[in-house]
C-alpha positions in Angstrom: 5.1 5.1 10.4 8.3 5.2 12.4 9.9 8.0 10.4 12.0 9.1 13.3 13.3 5.6 13.6 14.3 5.0 10.0 17.8 6.1 9.0 19.1 6.2 12.6 22.2 4.6 14.2 22.2 3.7 17.8 23.9 1.5 20.4 21.4 -1.1 21.7 21.1 -2.9 25.0 21.8 -6.1 23.2 25.4 -5.0 22.8 25.3 -4.2 19.1 25.2 -1.0 17.1 22.2 -0.9 14.8 22.1 1.1 11.5 18.5 1.3 10.4 17.4 1.0 6.8 15.4 2.2 5.0 16.6 5.8 5.4 13.0 7.1 5.1 9.5 5.9 4.4 6.6 7.7 2.7 3.0 6.8 3.4 0.8 9.4 1.8 -1.2 10.2 -1.3 1.8 11.6 -3.2 4.2 8.9 -2.1 5.3 8.2 -5.7 6.4 11.8 -6.2 8.1 12.0 -2.9 9.9 8.8 -3.5 11.2 9.8 -6.9 12.4 13.2 -5.6 14.2 11.5 -2.6 16.0 9.1 -4.9 18.3 11.9 -6.1 20.4 11.5 -3.0 21.1 7.8 -3.8 23.0 8.0 -7.1 24.3 10.5 -9.6 22.7 8.5 -12.5 19.1 8.9 -13.5 18.1 5.6 -15.0 15.7 3.6 -12.9 14.4 0.1 -13.6 10.8 -0.2 -12.5 10.1 -3.9 -11.9 6.5 -5.0 -11.9 3.9 -7.4 -13.2 0.7 -6.8 -15.1 -1.3 -6.3 -11.9 1.0 -4.1 -10.1 1.6 -2.0 -13.2 -2.2 -1.3 -13.3 -2.3 -0.7 -9.6 0.6 1.8 -9.4 3.3 1.2 -11.9 2.3 3.7 -14.5 1.8 6.4 -11.8 5.3 5.6 -10.3 6.8 5.8 -13.8 5.2 9.2 -14.4 6.4 10.5 -11.0 10.0 9.4 -11.8 9.8 11.1 -15.2 8.5 14.3 -13.7 11.5 14.2 -11.2 14.0 14.0 -14.1 14.6 10.3 -14.2 14.5 7.9 -17.2 12.1 5.2 -16.1 12.8 1.8 -17.6 9.7 -0.4 -17.0 10.3 -4.2 -17.0 7.2 -6.4 -16.7 7.7 -9.8 -15.1 5.5 -12.1 -17.2 3.0 -14.6 -15.8 4.4 -18.1 -16.1 1.2 -19.4 -17.4 -2.4 -18.3 -18.0 -4.1 -17.6 -14.7 -0.9 -17.8 -12.7 1.2 -15.0 -11.1 5.0 -14.7 -11.2 7.1 -16.6 -8.7 10.5 -15.8 -7.2 12.7 -18.7 -8.2 15.9 -19.4 -10.0 14.1 -19.8 -13.4 12.5 -16.4 -13.2 15.8 -14.8 -12.1 17.6 -16.3 -15.1 14.9 -15.1 -17.4 15.1 -11.5 -16.0 18.9 -11.4 -16.3 18.6 -10.8 -20.1 15.7 -8.4 -19.8 17.1 -5.9 -17.3 18.8 -2.9 -19.1 21.8 -0.9 -17.7 20.5 1.3 -14.8 21.6 3.3 -11.7 18.7 2.3 -9.5 16.1 -0.5 -9.2 12.6 0.1 -7.9 10.3 -2.9 -7.6 6.6 -1.8 -7.7 4.6 -4.6 -6.2 4.5 -6.9 -3.2 6.3 -10.2 -2.2 7.4 -11.8 -5.4 8.2 -8.5 -7.2 9.9 -7.1 -4.2 12.2 -10.1 -3.8 13.0 -10.2 -7.5 14.0 -6.5 -7.4 16.0 -7.0 -4.3 17.8 -10.0 -5.9 18.5 -8.1 -9.1 19.9 -5.2 -7.1 22.2 -7.5 -5.1 23.4 -9.2 -8.2 24.3 -5.9 -9.9 25.5 -4.0 -6.8 22.9 -1.3 -7.3 20.9 0.6 -4.7 17.2 -0.1 -4.6 14.0 1.5 -3.3 10.5 0.0 -3.0 7.0 1.1 -3.9 4.5 -1.2 -2.1 1.2 -2.1 -3.7 -0.3 -4.2 -0.9 -0.1 -4.6 2.9 0.7 -8.2 2.3 4.1 -9.2 3.8 6.9 -7.9 5.9 9.8 -8.3 3.4 9.6 -4.7 2.1 12.2 -3.4 4.6 14.2 -6.6 5.2 17.5 -7.5 3.7 16.4 -11.1 3.2 15.5 -12.6 -0.2 13.3 -15.8 -0.1 13.5 -17.5 -3.5 12.9 -21.1 -4.4 16.0 -22.6 -5.9 16.0 -26.1 -7.2 12.6 -26.6 -5.7 13.8 -25.7 -2.2 12.8 -22.6 -0.3 16.0 -20.7 0.5 17.0 -17.5 2.4 19.6 -15.3 0.7 21.3 -12.2 2.0 20.5 -9.0 0.1 20.3 -5.4 1.3 17.3 -3.5 2.7 15.9 -0.8 0.5 17.2 2.8 0.9 13.6 4.1 0.7 10.2 2.6 0.9 6.9 4.2 -0.2 3.2 3.4 -0.3 -0.1 5.2 -1.1 -2.9 4.5 1.3 -5.4 4.4 -1.6 -3.3 1.8 -3.4 -3.0 -0.5 -0.3 -6.8 -0.2 0.4 -7.6 -1.1 -3.2 -5.5 -4.3 -3.1 -7.5 -7.6 -3.1 -8.6 -8.5 0.4 -6.6 -11.8 0.3 -3.4 -9.7 0.2 -4.3 -7.8 3.3 -5.2 -11.0 5.1 -1.7 -12.3 4.0 -0.1 -9.2 5.7 -2.1 -9.8 8.8 -0.9 -13.4 8.9 2.7 -12.4 8.4 2.7 -10.0 11.4 0.8 -12.5 13.6 3.8 -14.8 13.2 5.8 -12.5 15.6 4.1 -14.2 18.6 5.7 -17.5 17.7 8.9 -16.3 16.0 10.0 -14.2 19.0 9.3 -17.2 21.3 11.3 -19.4 19.1 14.2 -16.9 19.1 14.0 -16.6 22.9 14.1 -20.4 23.2 17.3 -20.5 21.1 18.8 -17.9 23.3 17.8 -19.7 26.4 18.9 -23.1 25.3 21.9 -22.5 23.1 23.1 -19.0 24.2 22.4 -17.5 20.8 22.3 -13.7 20.3 19.0 -12.1 21.2 17.8 -8.5 20.8 14.7 -7.4 22.9 14.5 -4.1 21.1 13.9 -5.7 17.7 11.3 -8.0 19.2 9.4 -5.1 20.8 9.2 -2.7 17.8 5.5 -3.1 17.1 4.1 -3.5 20.6 2.4 -0.1 20.7 0.7 -0.4 17.3 -0.4 -4.1 17.5 -3.7 -3.4 19.2 -4.8 -1.2 16.3 -5.2 -4.3 14.1 -5.2 -7.3 16.5 -8.0 -6.0 18.7 -10.1 -4.9 15.7 -9.3 -7.0 12.7 -12.7 -6.1 11.2 -11.3 -2.6 10.7 -9.0 -4.1 8.0 -11.9 -5.8 6.4 -13.8 -2.4 6.4 -10.7 -0.6 5.0 -10.4 1.9 7.8 -7.4 4.1 7.3 -6.0 3.8 10.9 -6.0 0.0 10.7 -4.3 0.0 7.3 -1.6 2.4 8.5 -1.0 0.4 11.6 -0.8 -2.9 9.7 1.6 -1.4 7.1 3.7 0.1 9.9 3.9 -3.3 11.6 5.0 -4.9 8.3 7.7 -2.3 7.8 9.0 -2.5 11.4 9.0 -6.3 11.6 11.1 -6.3 8.4 13.4 -3.8 10.0 13.7 -6.0 13.0 15.2 -8.8 10.9 17.8 -6.4 9.5 18.6 -5.1 12.9 19.2 -8.5 14.3 21.0 -9.7 11.1 18.7 -12.8 11.2 15.1 -13.6 10.4 14.4 -14.8 13.9 12.5 -11.7 15.2 9.8 -12.1 12.6 10.2 -15.6 11.2 10.2 -18.9 13.2 8.8 -22.3 13.0 5.5 -21.0 11.6 7.3 -19.8 8.5 8.8 -23.2 8.0 5.3 -24.6 7.8 4.5 -22.0 5.1 7.7 -22.8 3.2 6.9 -26.5 3.4 3.5 -25.8 1.8 5.3 -23.9 -1.0 7.6 -26.9 -1.6 4.8 -29.4 -1.5 2.9 -27.4 -4.1 6.1 -27.5 -6.3 6.4 -31.2 -5.9 2.7 -31.8 -6.6 2.5 -29.3 -9.5 -0.3 -27.4 -7.9 -0.6 -23.7 -6.8 0.0 -22.7 -3.3 -1.7 -19.9 -1.3 -0.2 -16.5 -0.4 2.8 -16.5 1.8 1.3 -14.7 4.8 -2.0 -16.7 4.7 0.1 -19.9 4.9 2.2 -18.4 7.7 -1.1 -17.6 9.5 -2.0 -21.2 9.4 1.5 -22.1 10.6 1.1 -19.7 13.5 -2.0 -21.4 14.6 -0.3 -24.8 14.5 2.8 -23.6 16.2 0.9 -21.9 18.9 -1.0 -25.1 19.6 2.3 -27.0 19.7 3.6 -24.5 22.3 0.5 -25.0 24.3 1.0 -28.7 24.4 4.7 -28.5 25.2 4.0 -26.1 28.1 1.3 -28.4 29.4 3.5 -31.5 29.4 4.8 -32.3 32.9 6.9 -35.3 32.0 7.7 -35.1 28.3 9.2 -38.1 26.6 12.2 -36.9 24.6 12.6 -38.9 21.5 15.8 -39.2 19.4 15.5 -37.1 16.2 14.9 -39.0 13.1 18.0 -39.7 11.0 16.3 -38.9 7.7 13.1 -37.7 6.1 10.1 -39.4 4.6 11.4 -39.6 1.0 8.2 -41.0 -0.4 6.4 -37.9 0.8 8.8 -35.4 -0.7 9.2 -37.3 -4.0 11.4 -35.4 -6.5 12.5 -33.0 -3.8 13.6 -35.7 -1.4 17.4 -35.4 -2.0 17.4 -31.6 -1.6 15.1 -31.7 1.5 17.2 -34.4 3.2 20.4 -32.4 2.5 18.8 -29.5 4.5 17.4 -31.7 7.2 20.6 -33.6 8.1 22.2 -30.3 8.9 19.6 -29.8 11.7 20.0 -33.2 13.3 23.0 -32.2 15.5 21.1 -29.2 17.0 18.1 -31.4 17.6 20.3 -33.8 19.5 21.8 -31.0 21.5 18.4 -29.8 22.5 17.4 -33.2 23.6 20.5 -33.4 25.8 19.8 -30.0 27.3 16.2 -30.8 28.1 17.3 -34.2 29.6 19.7 -32.5 32.1 18.6 -32.4 35.7 19.1 -28.7 36.0 16.7 -27.9 33.1 14.2 -30.5 34.2 13.6 -28.5 37.3 15.4 -30.7 39.8 17.5 -27.8 41.0 15.1 -24.9 40.6 13.6 -24.4 37.2 14.3 -24.5 33.5 16.5 -21.5 33.1 20.1 -22.0 32.1 22.5 -20.7 34.8 24.4 -18.6 32.3 21.3 -16.7 31.0 19.8 -13.5 32.2 16.1 -13.5 33.3 13.6 -13.2 30.4 13.6 -9.6 29.2 10.4 -7.6 28.6 9.0 -7.9 25.0 10.1 -11.5 24.5 
C-alpha cells in the first residue's frame, strides 16, 4: 500500500522537494478503528463530521461512526440527500450551498464514500480550514489522496485546489462488496495514466513545462497485477483489489507531488468532463467518472496512434470559437474556457511547423530539453 512512502519528505530528481500526504494509509479489516485512533494526532478537539450518502452509510458509515465513538470522538453524521428519486448526489455548487447550512461545528471532517462524497468533504474542509481524513467505500477513482476538487460550477466542470487528506483508510471487504460498476470505474481511472503521462511529457517537450518522472512512475511495479489479469478484479481476488486500490492512492499522490493533475489526468479526462457537461445540458444522467475516462483513454490512445503514424501532417489553425448550438445553455461558459486555450494551440502549431521540430535538422526534440526519462 505504499505505507513507507506516505508521510515522507524528499528531494526529487525533478528539482523539487516533495512532502507526501496522506501521512498514513490503512487497508485492513479493522481500518475504521485504526483510522479513528490515528486521528487523535490531528486535532485536540473530538468532534468529527462523517459525510456520507444513504448507500455509503449502509456500506460503512455506521461502522465508522461506531469506531470513532469507541475512540472517544463525538461522531456527527451528515447525510447528503439524493437530488431526486433514483439519482445519486452530485458535487456541484448547489449541493455545496445546501450542505453549508447542514454542517455543524466540528474539529475534523471525514467523508465516508467515493468520488462525490470525497470531493464534497474535501471542499467543506477547505472552506472551513479543517483537517480531513477519508474512509473509502469503493475502488472507484484516484481522488482519495489528491488535493484536487472537481466540482461542477455553473454547469462547467472545474478543478479547485484543496488539501490532500491527512489519513486514508479502507476495508478490503467493503471495497469488494461495492457494485462492480464502481470497480470498473477505478480501473478506468488508473488506465488514464498511459495517456495523461504522455500528454504531460508532450507539454514538457514542447513548452518547457515542469515534469516529474518520479510521480509518473509510482505505480509501475503494481500495474501488472490488475492490467495483466483484469478478470481477477471481476472475480474479487484480494491481490488484484489491493493492487488497484494502491494504484488509485498513488496516482492521487502523484498529482499532489506534482502540484498539478497532469500525472494522472490528461486529454482523456477532458472527454469524461465533456460527457458530464453534455449530460447537464441535456438534462440526462451521465455514467461514472472513471468509466467515462476509460472511454476517453481509448479515444485518446487512438488519436496518439494516428498522430504518430502521420508523416506529413497538415497543421490547421485553431478554431476561434466553439459550436454554440451543440453546447446550448452552456455555450457562454464553455466558450469562455476555450478562448483561454487558443494562444497555446497557436503556439503548438508554430512549434510543430518549425524546421527543427519537423525533423529537417535531426528529429523532433527541442534543443533545450533533456532526453526522454524512464517512466514517461
